[in-house]
N, CA, C and O of each residue as an XYZ file, in Angstrom:
464
protein
N      91.779    -80.988   -181.613
C      91.031    -81.852   -180.717
C      89.701    -82.172   -181.391
O      88.798    -81.337   -181.419
N      89.587    -83.348   -181.917
C      88.389    -83.738   -182.659
C      87.360    -84.358   -181.724
O      87.691    -85.035   -180.751
N      86.120    -84.104   -182.052
C      85.039    -84.699   -181.273
C      84.807    -86.144   -181.684
O      85.146    -86.554   -182.794
N      84.244    -86.881   -180.798
C      83.829    -88.234   -181.095
C      82.757    -88.168   -182.187
O      81.889    -87.298   -182.120
N      82.783    -89.054   -183.189
C      81.791    -89.000   -184.267
C      80.353    -89.095   -183.773
O      79.435    -88.616   -184.440
N      80.151    -89.707   -182.614
C      78.799    -89.815   -182.082
C      78.200    -88.442   -181.823
O      76.994    -88.250   -181.977
N      79.047    -87.472   -181.426
C      78.565    -86.136   -181.103
C      78.147    -85.353   -182.351
O      77.407    -84.375   -182.239
N      78.599    -85.758   -183.513
C      78.254    -85.040   -184.735
C      77.063    -85.658   -185.465
O      76.607    -85.115   -186.471
N      76.567    -86.761   -184.979
C      75.486    -87.445   -185.672
C      74.110    -87.042   -185.180
O      73.984    -86.270   -184.229
N      73.080    -87.564   -185.825
C      71.714    -87.212   -185.448
C      71.317    -87.765   -184.085
O      70.382    -87.248   -183.474
N      71.997    -88.803   -183.587
C      71.659    -89.328   -182.261
C      71.887    -88.285   -181.175
O      71.087    -88.150   -180.249
N      72.994    -87.545   -181.300
C      73.333    -86.587   -180.260
C      72.395    -85.376   -180.279
O      71.868    -84.978   -179.240
N      72.194    -84.802   -181.445
C      71.384    -83.596   -181.529
C      69.885    -83.894   -181.504
O      69.100    -83.091   -181.000
N      69.490    -85.039   -182.044
C      68.085    -85.430   -182.009
C      67.174    -84.354   -182.581
O      67.355    -83.908   -183.714
N      66.196    -83.944   -181.786
C      65.247    -82.945   -182.266
C      65.859    -81.543   -182.310
O      65.209    -80.608   -182.776
N      67.087    -81.382   -181.838
C      67.774    -80.100   -181.925
C      68.736    -80.035   -183.109
O      69.590    -79.151   -183.166
N      68.601    -80.967   -184.057
C      69.520    -81.038   -185.188
C      69.526    -79.744   -185.995
O      70.560    -79.373   -186.552
N      68.402    -79.057   -186.065
C      68.360    -77.808   -186.824
C      69.160    -76.697   -186.139
O      69.449    -75.678   -186.766
N      69.523    -76.875   -184.862
C      70.324    -75.885   -184.137
C      71.823    -76.172   -184.181
O      72.615    -75.400   -183.641
N      72.222    -77.276   -184.819
C      73.624    -77.682   -184.819
C      74.564    -76.572   -185.302
O      75.551    -76.307   -184.617
N      74.322    -75.912   -186.430
C      75.253    -74.847   -186.843
C      75.291    -73.699   -185.840
O      76.350    -73.116   -185.611
N      74.173    -73.374   -185.253
C      74.114    -72.285   -184.270
C      74.911    -72.641   -183.024
O      75.676    -71.821   -182.517
N      74.735    -73.862   -182.529
C      75.429    -74.286   -181.313
C      76.928    -74.389   -181.527
O      77.708    -74.038   -180.642
N      77.336    -74.863   -182.689
C      78.756    -75.035   -182.942
C      79.467    -73.710   -183.181
O      80.667    -73.606   -182.924
N      78.758    -72.696   -183.667
C      79.429    -71.444   -183.989
C      79.696    -70.597   -182.753
O      80.614    -69.778   -182.772
N      78.930    -70.763   -181.682
C      79.108    -69.915   -180.516
C      79.760    -70.646   -179.347
O      80.701    -70.124   -178.749
N      79.298    -71.802   -179.019
C      79.830    -72.542   -177.882
C      80.852    -73.530   -178.405
O      80.543    -74.701   -178.625
N      82.071    -73.054   -178.603
C      83.122    -73.905   -179.146
C      83.788    -74.704   -178.022
O      83.608    -74.420   -176.838
N      84.551    -75.698   -178.430
C      85.293    -76.499   -177.455
C      86.275    -75.639   -176.684
O      86.437    -75.800   -175.474
N      86.924    -74.733   -177.378
C      87.913    -73.872   -176.720
C      87.259    -73.005   -175.652
O      87.840    -72.789   -174.589
N      86.074    -72.515   -175.920
C      85.373    -71.686   -174.948
C      84.978    -72.497   -173.718
O      85.150    -72.041   -172.588
N      84.456    -73.682   -173.934
C      84.057    -74.543   -172.812
C      85.277    -74.918   -171.982
O      85.224    -74.889   -170.752
N      86.369    -75.267   -172.639
C      87.589    -75.640   -171.922
C      88.122    -74.454   -171.126
O      88.547    -74.619   -169.983
N      88.104    -73.266   -171.712
C      88.620    -72.096   -170.991
C      87.746    -71.763   -169.783
O      88.268    -71.374   -168.738
N      86.433    -71.906   -169.907
C      85.534    -71.655   -168.772
C      85.789    -72.681   -167.670
O      85.835    -72.321   -166.494
N      85.953    -73.937   -168.031
C      86.194    -74.975   -167.030
C      87.559    -74.813   -166.361
O      87.684    -75.036   -165.157
N      88.572    -74.431   -167.119
C      89.890    -74.201   -166.530
C      89.824    -73.054   -165.531
O      90.402    -73.132   -164.447
N      89.120    -71.994   -165.899
C      88.982    -70.862   -164.989
C      88.189    -71.254   -163.739
O      88.506    -70.791   -162.644
N      87.168    -72.097   -163.885
C      86.395    -72.560   -162.730
C      87.257    -73.411   -161.802
O      87.174    -73.273   -160.581
N      88.080    -74.284   -162.368
C      88.962    -75.107   -161.537
C      90.030    -74.258   -160.858
O      90.398    -74.518   -159.713
N      90.527    -73.243   -161.562
C      91.505    -72.346   -160.964
C      90.892    -71.596   -159.784
O      91.530    -71.437   -158.743
N      89.666    -71.141   -159.950
C      88.995    -70.410   -158.881
C      88.726    -71.324   -157.681
O      88.916    -70.913   -156.537
N      88.290    -72.547   -157.935
C      88.038    -73.490   -156.840
C      89.326    -73.793   -156.076
O      89.317    -73.877   -154.847
N      90.420    -73.956   -156.796
C      91.715    -74.209   -156.155
C      92.163    -72.994   -155.353
O      92.664    -73.131   -154.237
N      91.983    -71.812   -155.921
C      92.376    -70.587   -155.240
C      91.595    -70.388   -153.951
O      92.155    -69.933   -152.953
N      90.317    -70.720   -153.958
C      89.495    -70.534   -152.771
C      89.719    -71.628   -151.727
O      89.571    -71.373   -150.532
N      90.068    -72.826   -152.152
C      90.254    -73.932   -151.211
C      91.665    -73.970   -150.618
O      91.856    -74.485   -149.517
N      92.644    -73.436   -151.329
C      94.039    -73.558   -150.913
C      94.335    -72.983   -149.526
O      95.010    -73.657   -148.747
N      93.879    -71.791   -149.173
C      94.234    -71.284   -147.835
C      93.737    -72.172   -146.700
O      94.453    -72.379   -145.721
N      92.523    -72.696   -146.819
C      92.002    -73.578   -145.766
C      92.775    -74.887   -145.714
O      93.064    -75.396   -144.630
N      93.108    -75.431   -146.866
C      93.853    -76.688   -146.897
C      95.276    -76.518   -146.373
O      95.802    -77.405   -145.700
N      95.894    -75.391   -146.679
C      97.241    -75.143   -146.163
C      97.207    -74.983   -144.648
O      98.083    -75.484   -143.944
N      96.185    -74.278   -144.148
C      96.038    -74.140   -142.694
C      95.858    -75.483   -142.019
O      96.474    -75.745   -140.987
N      95.017    -76.344   -142.592
C      94.808    -77.681   -142.037
C      96.083    -78.512   -142.119
O      96.371    -79.298   -141.216
N      96.844    -78.345   -143.192
C      98.100    -79.080   -143.337
C      99.102    -78.688   -142.257
O      99.734    -79.550   -141.646
N      99.242    -77.392   -142.026
C     100.202    -76.922   -141.017
C      99.787    -77.390   -139.623
O     100.618    -77.891   -138.865
N      98.520    -77.230   -139.285
C      98.045    -77.659   -137.963
C      98.160    -79.174   -137.830
O      98.551    -79.665   -136.771
N      97.831    -79.919   -138.873
C      97.960    -81.373   -138.828
C      99.398    -81.812   -138.619
O      99.664    -82.765   -137.887
N     100.321    -81.118   -139.262
C     101.732    -81.439   -139.079
C     102.172    -81.169   -137.638
O     102.880    -81.979   -137.040
N     101.755    -80.042   -137.092
C     102.106    -79.718   -135.702
C     101.493    -80.717   -134.725
O     102.158    -81.135   -133.776
N     100.254    -81.100   -134.939
C      99.603    -82.073   -134.060
C     100.285    -83.435   -134.184
O     100.456    -84.137   -133.187
N     100.671    -83.805   -135.394
C     101.361    -85.091   -135.581
C     102.705    -85.111   -134.869
O     103.085    -86.118   -134.272
N     103.418    -84.000   -134.935
C     104.698    -83.922   -134.221
C     104.453    -84.020   -132.710
O     105.184    -84.716   -132.005
N     103.423    -83.321   -132.216
C     103.089    -83.392   -130.793
C     102.721    -84.820   -130.392
O     103.142    -85.299   -129.339
N     101.932    -85.503   -131.234
C     101.540    -86.884   -130.925
C     102.745    -87.817   -130.943
O     102.827    -88.735   -130.127
N     103.676    -87.592   -131.860
C     104.863    -88.448   -131.920
C     105.758    -88.239   -130.701
O     106.336    -89.189   -130.172
N     105.863    -86.995   -130.267
C     106.717    -86.700   -129.118
C     106.112    -87.251   -127.826
O     106.821    -87.830   -127.003
N     104.805    -87.072   -127.651
C     104.162    -87.497   -126.403
C     103.623    -88.922   -126.467
O     103.169    -89.452   -125.453
N     103.664    -89.539   -127.615
C     103.148    -90.895   -127.846
C     101.665    -91.016   -127.509
O     101.208    -92.061   -127.044
N     100.916    -89.937   -127.747
C      99.459    -89.962   -127.601
C      98.883    -90.240   -128.987
O      99.111    -89.469   -129.919
N      98.148    -91.320   -129.125
C      97.575    -91.685   -130.419
C      96.049    -91.595   -130.364
O      95.357    -92.610   -130.443
N      95.548    -90.409   -130.232
C      94.113    -90.177   -130.156
C      93.657    -89.523   -131.461
O      94.183    -88.483   -131.857
N      92.676    -90.137   -132.127
C      92.218    -89.634   -133.426
C      91.530    -88.282   -133.325
O      91.687    -87.442   -134.210
N      90.765    -88.060   -132.252
C      90.082    -86.772   -132.132
C      91.079    -85.646   -131.910
O      90.798    -84.498   -132.253
N      92.221    -85.950   -131.351
C      93.255    -84.940   -131.181
C      93.797    -84.479   -132.532
O      94.293    -83.358   -132.644
N      93.712    -85.309   -133.536
C      94.214    -84.949   -134.862
C      93.172    -84.174   -135.673
O      93.538    -83.239   -136.386
N      91.905    -84.528   -135.589
C      90.913    -83.951   -136.490
C      90.319    -82.643   -135.980
O      90.052    -81.747   -136.781
N      90.106    -82.508   -134.692
C      89.467    -81.306   -134.143
C      90.304    -80.048   -134.387
O      89.742    -79.040   -134.815
N      91.608    -80.054   -134.138
C      92.387    -78.842   -134.437
C      92.399    -78.482   -135.919
O      92.412    -77.303   -136.271
N      92.396    -79.496   -136.789
C      92.363    -79.217   -138.225
C      91.065    -78.516   -138.603
O      91.078    -77.539   -139.352
N      89.948    -79.012   -138.087
C      88.657    -78.376   -138.383
C      88.627    -76.966   -137.822
O      88.115    -76.051   -138.467
N      89.168    -76.783   -136.632
C      89.218    -75.447   -136.050
C      90.075    -74.500   -136.873
O      89.707    -73.343   -137.076
N      91.217    -74.986   -137.349
C      92.095    -74.146   -138.170
C      91.407    -73.748   -139.471
O      91.524    -72.608   -139.920
N      90.687    -74.695   -140.075
C      89.975    -74.372   -141.312
C      88.894    -73.323   -141.071
O      88.703    -72.431   -141.897
N      88.188    -73.422   -139.948
C      87.150    -72.440   -139.649
C      87.756    -71.070   -139.354
O      87.198    -70.048   -139.755
N      88.887    -71.039   -138.661
C      89.542    -69.758   -138.376
C      90.039    -69.101   -139.659
O      89.852    -67.901   -139.857
N      90.673    -69.889   -140.533
C      91.158    -69.346   -141.807
C      89.987    -68.834   -142.635
O      90.079    -67.770   -143.247
N      88.895    -69.580   -142.659
C      87.738    -69.136   -143.431
C      87.140    -67.859   -142.842
O      86.732    -66.970   -143.589
N      87.085    -67.758   -141.525
C      86.543    -66.553   -140.899
C      87.422    -65.340   -141.181
O      86.913    -64.245   -141.420
N      88.732    -65.530   -141.156
C      89.643    -64.414   -141.404
C      89.617    -63.986   -142.866
O      89.604    -62.792   -143.165
N      89.609    -64.958   -143.775
C      89.694    -64.652   -145.209
C      88.344    -64.573   -145.909
O      88.305    -64.465   -147.135
N      87.236    -64.624   -145.175
C      85.930    -64.635   -145.820
C      85.687    -63.427   -146.730
O      85.142    -63.603   -147.819
N      86.066    -62.211   -146.331
C      85.863    -61.089   -147.270
C      86.618    -61.279   -148.594
O      86.103    -60.944   -149.661
N      87.831    -61.814   -148.514
C      88.593    -62.061   -149.730
C      87.944    -63.167   -150.561
O      87.832    -63.042   -151.781
N      87.510    -64.266   -149.895
C      86.796    -65.339   -150.603
C      85.588    -64.783   -151.331
O      85.359    -65.085   -152.502
N      84.818    -63.969   -150.627
C      83.596    -63.417   -151.193
C      83.889    -62.515   -152.383
O      83.186    -62.576   -153.391
N      84.920    -61.676   -152.280
C      85.240    -60.789   -153.403
C      85.733    -61.584   -154.613
O      85.385    -61.257   -155.747
N      86.533    -62.617   -154.387
C      87.017    -63.441   -155.505
C      85.863    -64.174   -156.197
O      85.768    -64.176   -157.424
N      84.992    -64.794   -155.401
C      83.864    -65.528   -155.978
C      82.894    -64.578   -156.678
O      82.360    -64.912   -157.736
N      82.662    -63.408   -156.103
C      81.751    -62.440   -156.722
C      82.314    -61.925   -158.034
O      81.577    -61.790   -159.010
N      83.604    -61.636   -158.073
C      84.237    -61.182   -159.316
C      84.147    -62.248   -160.393
O      83.847    -61.944   -161.547
N      84.407    -63.501   -160.023
C      84.342    -64.601   -160.993
C      82.925    -64.765   -161.536
O      82.723    -64.836   -162.748
N      81.953    -64.824   -160.639
C      80.568    -65.032   -161.096
C      80.053    -63.821   -161.862
O      79.259    -63.979   -162.789
N      80.480    -62.632   -161.502
C      80.094    -61.436   -162.251
C      80.608    -61.528   -163.685
O      79.895    -61.186   -164.628
N      81.842    -61.990   -163.843
C      82.387    -62.175   -165.191
C      81.625    -63.221   -165.986
O      81.385    -63.047   -167.180
N      81.246    -64.304   -165.327
C      80.480    -65.352   -166.013
C      79.126    -64.816   -166.470
O      78.733    -65.003   -167.621
N      78.411    -64.142   -165.554
C      77.080    -63.648   -165.899
C      77.135    -62.483   -166.879
O      76.231    -62.335   -167.702
N      78.167    -61.659   -166.811
C      78.298    -60.555   -167.757
C      78.542    -61.079   -169.168
O      77.999    -60.540   -170.132
N      79.340    -62.110   -169.293
C      79.671    -62.668   -170.614
C      78.708    -63.734   -171.082
O      78.893    -64.296   -172.162
N      77.677    -64.030   -170.294
C      76.744    -65.107   -170.649
C      76.113    -64.896   -172.033
O      76.034    -65.858   -172.797
N      75.660    -63.686   -172.393
C      75.112    -63.537   -173.741
C      76.119    -63.852   -174.833
O      75.748    -64.373   -175.885
N      77.400    -63.539   -174.596
C      78.429    -63.850   -175.585
C      78.599    -65.361   -175.704
O      78.843    -65.873   -176.796
N      78.471    -66.079   -174.583
C      78.636    -67.529   -174.607
C      77.539    -68.211   -175.411
O      77.801    -69.189   -176.111
N      76.322    -67.710   -175.318
C      75.217    -68.365   -176.020
C      74.931    -67.731   -177.369
O      74.018    -68.152   -178.078
N      75.709    -66.721   -177.723
C      75.609    -66.157   -179.065
C      74.654    -64.998   -179.193
O      74.236    -64.671   -180.304
N      74.294    -64.365   -178.096
C      73.337    -63.257   -178.162
C      73.972    -61.920   -178.318
O      73.273    -60.909   -178.386
């Protein structure tokens, strides 16, 4: 995966050009990509239970609306918001432990990321 030539020129580094070898040796593309992939995985892991709860409640409300022919928008959104809040309240300790573990790993490895 090659960088755009603009990133290797003096325009990009500017007054930090003397740091180019230092920056390239520690903060590699692979490291940045792995950190971002892990961040996206964590965001998906934390958002999924609430979204699944909203999906299930939304499906049930839609079936109820189709059966009773009630087409009220607030009937669709309020239960979804309530389901998301209930799921978050129930799983909050797990959310907190997952986020704390992730951020602890980031902060613990921070000196390694910047080359210290």
